[in-house]
mmCIF file as gemmi writes it, N, C-alpha and C atoms, coordinates in Angstrom:
data_model
loop_
_atom_site.group_PDB
_atom_site.id
_atom_site.type_symbol
_atom_site.label_atom_id
_atom_site.label_alt_id
_atom_site.label_comp_id
_atom_site.label_asym_id
_atom_site.label_entity_id
_atom_site.label_seq_id
_atom_site.pdbx_PDB_ins_code
_atom_site.Cartn_x
_atom_site.Cartn_y
_atom_site.Cartn_z
_atom_site.occupancy
_atom_site.B_iso_or_equiv
_atom_site.pdbx_formal_charge
_atom_site.auth_seq_id
_atom_site.auth_asym_id
_atom_site.pdbx_PDB_model_num
ATOM 1 N N . UNK Axp A 1 ? 0.939 -1.186 -0.129 1 0 ? 1 A 1
ATOM 2 C CA . UNK Axp A 1 ? 0.038 0.088 -0.072 1 0 ? 1 A 1
ATOM 3 C C . UNK Axp A 1 ? 0.8 1.434 -0.128 1 0 ? 1 A 1
ATOM 4 N N . UNK Axp A 2 ? 0.717 2.091 -0.821 1 0 ? 2 A 1
ATOM 5 C CA . UNK Axp A 2 ? 1.42 3.293 -0.747 1 0 ? 2 A 1
ATOM 6 C C . UNK Axp A 2 ? 0.991 4.024 0.473 1 0 ? 2 A 1
ATOM 7 N N . UNK Axp A 3 ? 2.027 4.717 1.148 1 0 ? 3 A 1
ATOM 8 C CA . UNK Axp A 3 ? 1.654 5.242 2.076 1 0 ? 3 A 1
ATOM 9 C C . UNK Axp A 3 ? 1.039 7.28 1.568 1 0 ? 3 A 1
ATOM 10 N N . UNK Axp A 4 ? 0.541 7.149 2.399 1 0 ? 4 A 1
ATOM 11 C CA . UNK Axp A 4 ? -0.448 8.68 2.214 1 0 ? 4 A 1
ATOM 12 C C . UNK Axp A 4 ? -0.685 9.061 3.601 1 0 ? 4 A 1
ATOM 13 N N . UNK Axp A 5 ? -0.965 10.096 4.143 1 0 ? 5 A 1
ATOM 14 C CA . UNK Axp A 5 ? -1.072 10.868 5.176 1 0 ? 5 A 1
ATOM 15 C C . UNK Axp A 5 ? -2.59 10.521 5.26 1 0 ? 5 A 1
ATOM 16 N N . UNK Axp A 6 ? -3.161 10.678 6.618 1 0 ? 6 A 1
ATOM 17 C CA . UNK Axp A 6 ? -4.325 10.343 7.191 1 0 ? 6 A 1
ATOM 18 C C . UNK Axp A 6 ? -5.685 11.692 6.759 1 0 ? 6 A 1
ATOM 19 N N . UNK Axp A 7 ? -5.11 12.42 6.768 1 0 ? 7 A 1
ATOM 20 C CA . UNK Axp A 7 ? -5.544 13.866 6.703 1 0 ? 7 A 1
ATOM 21 C C . UNK Axp A 7 ? -5.867 14.059 4.816 1 0 ? 7 A 1
ATOM 22 N N . UNK Axp A 8 ? -5.168 13.353 3.982 1 0 ? 8 A 1
ATOM 23 C CA . UNK Axp A 8 ? -5.207 13.723 2.705 1 0 ? 8 A 1
ATOM 24 C C . UNK Axp A 8 ? -5.912 12.683 2.336 1 0 ? 8 A 1
ATOM 25 N N . UNK Axp A 9 ? -6.036 11.331 2.543 1 0 ? 9 A 1
ATOM 26 C CA . UNK Axp A 9 ? -7.071 10.554 2.447 1 0 ? 9 A 1
ATOM 27 C C . UNK Axp A 9 ? -8.625 10.888 3.173 1 0 ? 9 A 1
ATOM 28 N N . UNK Axp A 10 ? -8.465 11.255 3.969 1 0 ? 10 A 1
ATOM 29 C CA . UNK Axp A 10 ? -10.153 11.566 4.544 1 0 ? 10 A 1
ATOM 30 C C . UNK Axp A 10 ? -10.715 12.925 3.715 1 0 ? 10 A 1
ATOM 31 N N . UNK Axp A 11 ? -9.613 13.744 3.37 1 0 ? 11 A 1
ATOM 32 C CA . UNK Axp A 11 ? -10.339 14.787 2.566 1 0 ? 11 A 1
ATOM 33 C C . UNK Axp A 11 ? -11.003 14.552 1.218 1 0 ? 11 A 1
ATOM 34 N N . UNK Axp A 12 ? -10.013 13.268 0.851 1 0 ? 12 A 1
ATOM 35 C CA . UNK Axp A 12 ? -9.859 13.091 -0.861 1 0 ? 12 A 1
ATOM 36 C C . UNK Axp A 12 ? -11.248 11.738 -0.885 1 0 ? 12 A 1
ATOM 37 N N . UNK Axp A 13 ? -11.476 11.514 0.197 1 0 ? 13 A 1
ATOM 38 C CA . UNK Axp A 13 ? -12.855 10.445 0.48 1 0 ? 13 A 1
ATOM 39 C C . UNK Axp A 13 ? -13.715 11.328 0.262 1 0 ? 13 A 1
ATOM 40 N N . UNK Axp A 14 ? -13.751 12.66 1.559 1 0 ? 14 A 1
ATOM 41 C CA . UNK Axp A 14 ? -14.577 13.127 1.541 1 0 ? 14 A 1
ATOM 42 C C . UNK Axp A 14 ? -15.295 14.006 0.365 1 0 ? 14 A 1
ATOM 43 N N . UNK Axp A 15 ? -14.229 14.2 -0.216 1 0 ? 15 A 1
ATOM 44 C CA . UNK Axp A 15 ? -14.369 15.506 -1.373 1 0 ? 15 A 1
ATOM 45 C C . UNK Axp A 15 ? -15.667 14.468 -2.018 1 0 ? 15 A 1
ATOM 46 N N . UNK Axp A 16 ? -14.529 13.401 -2.903 1 0 ? 16 A 1
ATOM 47 C CA . UNK Axp A 16 ? -15.401 12.23 -3.907 1 0 ? 16 A 1
ATOM 48 C C . UNK Axp A 16 ? -16.289 12.04 -3.815 1 0 ? 16 A 1
ATOM 49 N N . UNK Axp A 17 ? -17.199 11.806 -2.607 1 0 ? 17 A 1
ATOM 50 C CA . UNK Axp A 17 ? -18.381 11.776 -1.823 1 0 ? 17 A 1
ATOM 51 C C . UNK Axp A 17 ? -19.103 12.585 -2.271 1 0 ? 17 A 1
ATOM 52 N N . UNK Axp A 18 ? -19.068 13.658 -1.572 1 0 ? 18 A 1
ATOM 53 C CA . UNK Axp A 18 ? -19.845 14.892 -1.788 1 0 ? 18 A 1
ATOM 54 C C . UNK Axp A 18 ? -19.855 15.894 -2.805 1 0 ? 18 A 1
ATOM 55 N N . UNK Axp A 19 ? -18.95 15.579 -3.428 1 0 ? 19 A 1
ATOM 56 C CA . UNK Axp A 19 ? -18.923 16.773 -5 1 0 ? 19 A 1
ATOM 57 C C . UNK Axp A 19 ? -20.158 16.217 -5.902 1 0 ? 19 A 1
ATOM 58 N N . UNK Axp A 20 ? -20.68 15.044 -6.256 1 0 ? 20 A 1
ATOM 59 C CA . UNK Axp A 20 ? -21.907 15.27 -7.458 1 0 ? 20 A 1
ATOM 60 C C . UNK Axp A 20 ? -22.924 15.717 -6.597 1 0 ? 20 A 1
ATOM 61 N N . UNK Axp A 21 ? -22.835 15.629 -5.124 1 0 ? 21 A 1
ATOM 62 C CA . UNK Axp A 21 ? -24.209 16.402 -4.452 1 0 ? 21 A 1
ATOM 63 C C . UNK Axp A 21 ? -24.171 18.023 -4.81 1 0 ? 21 A 1
ATOM 64 N N . UNK Axp A 22 ? -22.907 18.29 -4.324 1 0 ? 22 A 1
ATOM 65 C CA . UNK Axp A 22 ? -22.915 19.488 -4.342 1 0 ? 22 A 1
ATOM 66 C C . UNK Axp A 22 ? -22.901 20.475 -5.745 1 0 ? 22 A 1
ATOM 67 N N . UNK Axp A 23 ? -22.56 19.824 -6.908 1 0 ? 23 A 1
ATOM 68 C CA . UNK Axp A 23 ? -22.234 20.285 -7.868 1 0 ? 23 A 1
ATOM 69 C C . UNK Axp A 23 ? -23.534 19.482 -9.094 1 0 ? 23 A 1
ATOM 70 N N . UNK Axp A 24 ? -24.568 18.779 -8.463 1 0 ? 24 A 1
ATOM 71 C CA . UNK Axp A 24 ? -25.516 18.19 -9.048 1 0 ? 24 A 1
ATOM 72 C C . UNK Axp A 24 ? -26.687 19.184 -9.897 1 0 ? 24 A 1
ATOM 73 N N . UNK Axp A 25 ? -26.5 20.436 -9.889 1 0 ? 25 A 1
ATOM 74 C CA . UNK Axp A 25 ? -27.277 21.38 -10.98 1 0 ? 25 A 1
ATOM 75 C C . UNK Axp A 25 ? -26.243 21.196 -12.249 1 0 ? 25 A 1
ATOM 76 N N . UNK Axp A 26 ? -24.923 21.082 -11.961 1 0 ? 26 A 1
ATOM 77 C CA . UNK Axp A 26 ? -24.421 21.527 -12.871 1 0 ? 26 A 1
ATOM 78 C C . UNK Axp A 26 ? -24.118 20.125 -13.922 1 0 ? 26 A 1
ATOM 79 N N . UNK Axp A 27 ? -23.819 18.702 -13.151 1 0 ? 27 A 1
ATOM 80 C CA . UNK Axp A 27 ? -23.642 17.679 -13.394 1 0 ? 27 A 1
ATOM 81 C C . UNK Axp A 27 ? -24.969 17.442 -14.308 1 0 ? 27 A 1
ATOM 82 N N . UNK Axp A 28 ? -25.781 17.934 -14.428 1 0 ? 28 A 1
ATOM 83 C CA . UNK Axp A 28 ? -27.597 17.276 -14.581 1 0 ? 28 A 1
ATOM 84 C C . UNK Axp A 28 ? -27.703 17.953 -15.853 1 0 ? 28 A 1
ATOM 85 N N . UNK Axp A 29 ? -27.402 19.15 -15.582 1 0 ? 29 A 1
ATOM 86 C CA . UNK Axp A 29 ? -27.02 20.34 -17.222 1 0 ? 29 A 1
ATOM 87 C C . UNK Axp A 29 ? -26.213 19.513 -18.267 1 0 ? 29 A 1
ATOM 88 N N . UNK Axp A 30 ? -24.504 19.437 -17.426 1 0 ? 30 A 1
ATOM 89 C CA . UNK Axp A 30 ? -23.433 19.053 -18.41 1 0 ? 30 A 1
ATOM 90 C C . UNK Axp A 30 ? -23.83 17.677 -19.285 1 0 ? 30 A 1
ATOM 91 N N . UNK Axp A 31 ? -24.491 16.556 -18.106 1 0 ? 31 A 1
ATOM 92 C CA . UNK Axp A 31 ? -24.319 15.09 -18.899 1 0 ? 31 A 1
ATOM 93 C C . UNK Axp A 31 ? -25.83 14.735 -19.431 1 0 ? 31 A 1
ATOM 94 N N . UNK Axp A 32 ? -26.781 15.813 -19.028 1 0 ? 32 A 1
ATOM 95 C CA . UNK Axp A 32 ? -28.357 15.367 -19.686 1 0 ? 32 A 1
ATOM 96 C C . UNK Axp A 32 ? -28.961 14.595 -18.573 1 0 ? 32 A 1
ATOM 97 N N . UNK Axp A 33 ? -28.909 14.984 -17.303 1 0 ? 33 A 1
ATOM 98 C CA . UNK Axp A 33 ? -29.573 13.749 -16.299 1 0 ? 33 A 1
ATOM 99 C C . UNK Axp A 33 ? -30.462 14.001 -15.801 1 0 ? 33 A 1
ATOM 100 N N . UNK Axp A 34 ? -31.366 13.607 -15.333 1 0 ? 34 A 1
ATOM 101 C CA . UNK Axp A 34 ? -32.96 14.026 -14.683 1 0 ? 34 A 1
ATOM 102 C C . UNK Axp A 34 ? -32.755 12.952 -13.498 1 0 ? 34 A 1
ATOM 103 N N . UNK Axp A 35 ? -33.633 13.102 -12.172 1 0 ? 35 A 1
ATOM 104 C CA . UNK Axp A 35 ? -33.359 12.845 -11.384 1 0 ? 35 A 1
ATOM 105 C C . UNK Axp A 35 ? -33.122 11.105 -10.982 1 0 ? 35 A 1
ATOM 106 N N . UNK Axp A 36 ? -33.845 10.455 -11.815 1 0 ? 36 A 1
ATOM 107 C CA . UNK Axp A 36 ? -33.366 8.746 -12.274 1 0 ? 36 A 1
ATOM 108 C C . UNK Axp A 36 ? -32.235 8.49 -12.664 1 0 ? 36 A 1
ATOM 109 N N . UNK Axp A 37 ? -31.545 9.403 -13.657 1 0 ? 37 A 1
ATOM 110 C CA . UNK Axp A 37 ? -30.458 9.335 -14.162 1 0 ? 37 A 1
ATOM 111 C C . UNK Axp A 37 ? -29.038 9.145 -13.324 1 0 ? 37 A 1
ATOM 112 N N . UNK Axp A 38 ? -29.829 10.787 -12.158 1 0 ? 38 A 1
ATOM 113 C CA . UNK Axp A 38 ? -28.195 10.87 -11.287 1 0 ? 38 A 1
ATOM 114 C C . UNK Axp A 38 ? -28.628 10.071 -10.253 1 0 ? 38 A 1
ATOM 115 N N . UNK Axp A 39 ? -29.38 9.112 -9.786 1 0 ? 39 A 1
ATOM 116 C CA . UNK Axp A 39 ? -29.575 8.19 -8.803 1 0 ? 39 A 1
ATOM 117 C C . UNK Axp A 39 ? -28.724 7.24 -9.162 1 0 ? 39 A 1
ATOM 118 N N . UNK Axp A 40 ? -28.916 6.475 -10.856 1 0 ? 40 A 1
ATOM 119 C CA . UNK Axp A 40 ? -28.117 5.562 -11.259 1 0 ? 40 A 1
ATOM 120 C C . UNK Axp A 40 ? -26.707 5.64 -11.229 1 0 ? 40 A 1
ATOM 121 N N . UNK Axp A 41 ? -26.33 7.145 -11.549 1 0 ? 41 A 1
ATOM 122 C CA . UNK Axp A 41 ? -25.148 7.698 -11.619 1 0 ? 41 A 1
ATOM 123 C C . UNK Axp A 41 ? -24.546 7.414 -10.134 1 0 ? 41 A 1
ATOM 124 N N . UNK Axp A 42 ? -25.101 7.979 -8.903 1 0 ? 42 A 1
ATOM 125 C CA . UNK Axp A 42 ? -24.507 7.595 -7.645 1 0 ? 42 A 1
ATOM 126 C C . UNK Axp A 42 ? -24.651 6.29 -6.841 1 0 ? 42 A 1
ATOM 127 N N . UNK Axp A 43 ? -25.719 5.196 -7.869 1 0 ? 43 A 1
ATOM 128 C CA . UNK Axp A 43 ? -25.771 4.07 -7.361 1 0 ? 43 A 1
ATOM 129 C C . UNK Axp A 43 ? -23.958 3.71 -7.762 1 0 ? 43 A 1
ATOM 130 N N . UNK Axp A 44 ? -23.483 3.822 -9.422 1 0 ? 44 A 1
ATOM 131 C CA . UNK Axp A 44 ? -22.625 3.228 -9.913 1 0 ? 44 A 1
ATOM 132 C C . UNK Axp A 44 ? -21.322 3.788 -9.476 1 0 ? 44 A 1
ATOM 133 N N . UNK Axp A 45 ? -21.262 4.883 -8.535 1 0 ? 45 A 1
ATOM 134 C CA . UNK Axp A 45 ? -20.315 5.707 -8.118 1 0 ? 45 A 1
ATOM 135 C C . UNK Axp A 45 ? -20.029 4.878 -6.482 1 0 ? 45 A 1
ATOM 136 N N . UNK Axp A 46 ? -21.214 4.492 -6.163 1 0 ? 46 A 1
ATOM 137 C CA . UNK Axp A 46 ? -20.724 3.924 -5.009 1 0 ? 46 A 1
ATOM 138 C C . UNK Axp A 46 ? -19.988 2.382 -5.358 1 0 ? 46 A 1
ATOM 139 N N . UNK Axp A 47 ? -20.287 1.995 -6.395 1 0 ? 47 A 1
ATOM 140 C CA . UNK Axp A 47 ? -18.811 0.454 -6.47 1 0 ? 47 A 1
ATOM 141 C C . UNK Axp A 47 ? -17.587 1.023 -7.049 1 0 ? 47 A 1
ATOM 142 N N . UNK Axp A 48 ? -17.982 2.226 -7.97 1 0 ? 48 A 1
ATOM 143 C CA . UNK Axp A 48 ? -16.248 3.143 -8.433 1 0 ? 48 A 1
ATOM 144 C C . UNK Axp A 48 ? -15.502 3.76 -7.792 1 0 ? 48 A 1
ATOM 145 N N . UNK Axp A 49 ? -16.301 4.137 -6.802 1 0 ? 49 A 1
ATOM 146 C CA . UNK Axp A 49 ? -14.844 4.855 -5.394 1 0 ? 49 A 1
ATOM 147 C C . UNK Axp A 49 ? -14.01 3.622 -4.53 1 0 ? 49 A 1
ATOM 148 N N . UNK Axp A 50 ? -14.823 2.948 -4.135 1 0 ? 50 A 1
ATOM 149 C CA . UNK Axp A 50 ? -13.379 1.67 -3.808 1 0 ? 50 A 1
ATOM 150 C C . UNK Axp A 50 ? -12.66 1.209 -4.712 1 0 ? 50 A 1
ATOM 151 N N . UNK Axp A 51 ? -13.023 1.155 -6.075 1 0 ? 51 A 1
ATOM 152 C CA . UNK Axp A 51 ? -11.877 0.72 -6.87 1 0 ? 51 A 1
ATOM 153 C C . UNK Axp A 51 ? -11.194 1.704 -7.173 1 0 ? 51 A 1
ATOM 154 N N . UNK Axp A 52 ? -11.765 3.141 -7.088 1 0 ? 52 A 1
ATOM 155 C CA . UNK Axp A 52 ? -10.651 4.26 -7.656 1 0 ? 52 A 1
ATOM 156 C C . UNK Axp A 52 ? -9.336 4.186 -6.376 1 0 ? 52 A 1
ATOM 157 N N . UNK Axp A 53 ? -10.23 3.967 -5 1 0 ? 53 A 1
ATOM 158 C CA . UNK Axp A 53 ? -9.166 4.164 -3.981 1 0 ? 53 A 1
ATOM 159 C C . UNK Axp A 53 ? -8.464 3.075 -3.827 1 0 ? 53 A 1
ATOM 160 N N . UNK Axp A 54 ? -8.827 1.614 -4.204 1 0 ? 54 A 1
ATOM 161 C CA . UNK Axp A 54 ? -7.78 0.832 -4.29 1 0 ? 54 A 1
ATOM 162 C C . UNK Axp A 54 ? -6.627 1.036 -5.021 1 0 ? 54 A 1
ATOM 163 N N . UNK Axp A 55 ? -6.887 1.587 -6.398 1 0 ? 55 A 1
ATOM 164 C CA . UNK Axp A 55 ? -5.927 1.654 -7.188 1 0 ? 55 A 1
ATOM 165 C C . UNK Axp A 55 ? -5.384 3 -6.831 1 0 ? 55 A 1
ATOM 166 N N . UNK Axp A 56 ? -5.753 3.872 -6.733 1 0 ? 56 A 1
ATOM 167 C CA . UNK Axp A 56 ? -4.599 4.735 -6.402 1 0 ? 56 A 1
ATOM 168 C C . UNK Axp A 56 ? -3.858 4.296 -5.05 1 0 ? 56 A 1
ATOM 169 N N . UNK Axp A 57 ? -4.141 3.596 -4.246 1 0 ? 57 A 1
ATOM 170 C CA . UNK Axp A 57 ? -3.156 3.572 -3.001 1 0 ? 57 A 1
ATOM 171 C C . UNK Axp A 57 ? -2.347 2.145 -3.574 1 0 ? 57 A 1
ATOM 172 N N . UNK Axp A 58 ? -2.468 1.504 -4.403 1 0 ? 58 A 1
ATOM 173 C CA . UNK Axp A 58 ? -1.46 0.845 -5.197 1 0 ? 58 A 1
ATOM 174 C C . UNK Axp A 58 ? 0.265 0.692 -5.308 1 0 ? 58 A 1
ATOM 175 N N . UNK Axp A 59 ? 0.764 0.732 -4.232 1 0 ? 59 A 1
ATOM 176 C CA . UNK Axp A 59 ? 2.275 1.266 -5.344 1 0 ? 59 A 1
ATOM 177 C C . UNK Axp A 59 ? 3.132 1.285 -6.596 1 0 ? 59 A 1
């Protein structure tokens, strides 16, 4: 596992989780998502984020 400061890990995790909700109006316009499409995006993101972090922490 690649070393990373705990504070950096936590802020990255929180940011990647919160951003889609904070930017929802912009994302909905840019990607043409209605409410149902946004929720499908969030469900997909729940699966993608753990994989992203595992990959980012590999040496």
